[in-house]
C-alpha positions as CSV (number, residue, x, y, z in Angstrom):
1,X,0.0,0.0,0.0
2,X,1.4,3.4,-1.0
3,X,2.2,5.9,1.7
4,X,-0.1,8.9,1.0
5,X,1.0,11.0,4.0
6,X,2.3,14.5,3.3
7,X,5.3,15.6,5.3
8,X,4.8,18.3,7.9
9,X,7.3,20.4,6.0
10,X,5.4,20.3,2.8
11,X,2.0,20.7,4.4
12,X,3.2,23.5,6.7
13,X,4.9,25.2,3.7
14,X,1.8,25.0,1.7
15,X,-0.3,26.4,4.5
16,X,2.1,29.3,5.2
17,X,2.4,30.1,1.5
18,X,-1.4,30.1,1.1
19,X,-1.9,32.3,4.1
20,X,0.8,34.7,3.0
21,X,-0.7,35.0,-0.5
22,X,-4.2,35.4,0.9
23,X,-3.1,38.1,3.3
24,X,-1.2,40.0,0.6
25,X,-4.3,39.9,-1.7
26,X,-6.7,40.9,1.0
27,X,-4.5,43.7,2.4
28,X,-3.6,45.1,-1.0
29,X,-0.1,45.5,0.3
30,X,3.2,44.5,-1.2
31,X,5.4,42.6,1.1
32,X,9.2,43.3,0.7
33,X,12.1,41.5,2.3
34,X,15.6,42.9,2.3
35,X,18.8,41.2,3.4
36,X,22.5,40.8,2.7
37,X,23.9,37.5,1.8
38,X,27.4,35.9,1.7
39,X,27.8,34.2,-1.7
40,X,30.7,31.8,-2.6
41,X,31.5,32.2,-6.3
42,X,32.6,29.1,-8.2
43,X,36.2,30.6,-8.1
44,X,36.1,30.2,-4.3
45,X,35.9,34.0,-3.6
46,X,33.2,35.1,-1.2
47,X,31.2,38.3,-1.8
48,X,28.3,40.0,0.0
49,X,25.3,40.8,-2.1
50,X,22.2,42.9,-1.3
51,X,19.0,41.0,-1.9
52,X,15.4,42.2,-2.2
53,X,12.3,40.0,-2.7
54,X,8.8,41.3,-2.9
55,X,5.5,40.4,-4.6
56,X,6.6,42.7,-7.4
57,X,9.9,41.0,-8.0
58,X,13.4,40.1,-6.9
59,X,16.6,42.1,-7.2
60,X,20.3,41.6,-6.4
61,X,23.1,44.2,-6.1
62,X,26.7,43.2,-5.9
63,X,30.3,44.1,-6.7
64,X,32.8,41.6,-8.1
65,X,36.3,41.3,-6.5
66,X,37.9,41.6,-9.9
67,X,36.1,44.9,-10.5
68,X,35.9,46.7,-7.1
69,X,34.7,50.1,-8.5
70,X,31.8,48.6,-10.6
71,X,28.4,47.8,-9.0
72,X,25.9,45.5,-10.8
73,X,22.2,45.3,-10.2
74,X,19.9,42.6,-11.6
75,X,16.1,42.8,-11.4
76,X,13.7,39.9,-12.2
77,X,12.1,40.3,-15.6
78,X,9.2,37.8,-15.1
79,X,7.4,39.0,-12.0
80,X,4.1,40.7,-11.8
81,X,1.8,38.2,-13.5
82,X,-0.5,36.0,-11.4
83,X,1.2,32.8,-10.6
84,X,4.6,34.0,-12.0
85,X,7.6,34.5,-9.8
86,X,11.3,34.5,-10.7
87,X,13.9,33.3,-8.2
88,X,17.6,33.9,-8.7
89,X,19.4,30.6,-7.9
90,X,23.0,31.0,-9.0
91,X,25.4,34.0,-9.2
92,X,28.4,33.1,-11.4
93,X,31.2,34.8,-13.4
94,X,31.8,33.5,-16.9
95,X,34.5,35.0,-19.1
96,X,34.9,37.9,-16.6
97,X,31.1,38.9,-16.8
98,X,28.5,38.3,-14.1
99,X,25.9,35.7,-14.9
100,X,22.7,34.9,-13.0
101,X,20.6,31.7,-13.4
102,X,16.9,31.9,-12.4
103,X,13.8,29.7,-12.1
104,X,10.5,31.2,-13.3
105,X,7.3,29.6,-12.0
106,X,5.0,29.8,-15.0
107,X,2.0,27.9,-13.5
108,X,1.5,25.5,-10.6
109,X,4.1,22.8,-10.9
110,X,5.6,24.2,-14.1
111,X,8.8,26.3,-14.4
112,X,11.5,27.4,-16.8
113,X,15.1,28.2,-16.3
114,X,16.8,31.3,-17.6
115,X,20.4,32.6,-17.8
116,X,21.2,36.3,-17.7
117,X,24.6,37.5,-18.7
118,X,25.8,41.1,-18.3
119,X,27.0,42.5,-21.6
120,X,27.4,46.0,-23.0
121,X,25.9,47.7,-19.9
122,X,22.8,45.5,-19.6
123,X,21.5,42.0,-18.8
124,X,20.8,39.7,-21.8
125,X,18.4,36.8,-21.1
126,X,18.4,33.3,-22.6
127,X,15.9,30.6,-21.7
128,X,17.8,27.3,-21.0
129,X,16.9,24.1,-22.9
130,X,15.3,21.2,-21.2
131,X,18.7,19.7,-20.5
132,X,21.7,21.8,-19.5
133,X,24.9,21.5,-17.5
134,X,24.2,21.5,-13.8
135,X,25.1,24.3,-11.4
136,X,25.5,24.2,-7.6
137,X,23.1,26.9,-6.3
138,X,24.8,29.6,-4.2
139,X,22.0,32.0,-3.6
140,X,19.5,31.6,-0.7
141,X,16.1,30.4,-2.0
142,X,13.8,30.3,1.0
143,X,12.6,33.8,1.9
144,X,9.8,34.6,4.3
145,X,11.6,32.8,7.1
146,X,12.7,35.7,9.4
147,X,16.3,35.1,8.1
148,X,17.7,38.3,9.7
149,X,19.7,41.0,8.0
150,X,22.6,38.8,7.0
151,X,22.5,35.2,5.6
152,X,25.9,33.7,6.1
153,X,27.6,30.8,4.3
154,X,27.2,28.8,7.6
155,X,23.5,29.4,7.6
156,X,23.2,28.2,4.0
157,X,25.4,25.1,4.8
158,X,23.0,24.2,7.7
159,X,19.9,24.7,5.5
160,X,21.4,22.5,2.8
161,X,22.2,19.8,5.3
162,X,18.6,19.7,6.6
163,X,16.6,16.7,5.5
164,X,13.6,18.9,4.6
165,X,15.7,21.1,2.3
166,X,15.0,19.6,-1.1
167,X,17.6,18.7,-3.7
168,X,15.7,21.1,-6.0
169,X,16.9,23.9,-3.7
170,X,20.5,22.9,-3.8
171,X,21.3,22.0,-7.4
172,X,20.1,23.4,-10.7
173,X,20.7,20.8,-13.3
174,X,19.8,18.3,-16.0
175,X,17.2,16.5,-13.9
176,X,15.0,19.6,-13.8
177,X,12.1,19.6,-16.3
178,X,10.3,22.4,-18.1
179,X,6.5,21.8,-18.0
180,X,4.1,22.6,-20.8
181,X,6.6,24.6,-22.9
């Protein structure tokens, strides 16, 4: 007989998410969270990024160690539609330019993955194919958790080690599927 129980984490998360969305819709308010976050780049360097997440979208501001006088700011391009939300998952540097990988929820259970590369003073977006080279996520995914003003590498390590922290929140890669596109 199949086990049809839903874990407390999944049920609790669904209830909290539902209440949060209902509260935001009823109040007409936009909830905004801001924090700083330590991010280990694939090169091993650690930077601190400024993060913002709201019902209207996500944003990241950062400076790269190789370009100390240059500040970059990325803003989600796919937020604002009902049921659509874009989460940045990976901050990387490729060929000396910053790159951000995101997941866009397109409808319940469906998502697509995008790659933004900074070129010529702006962000260029490319939707990733169904199969692509995997990336270890280095940006904090779970917001709405009273995370404080600074998310450290140690906090992220502890979250990644938690049994309830899904593989889907640790690794972006070839096992991920695009639904209905």
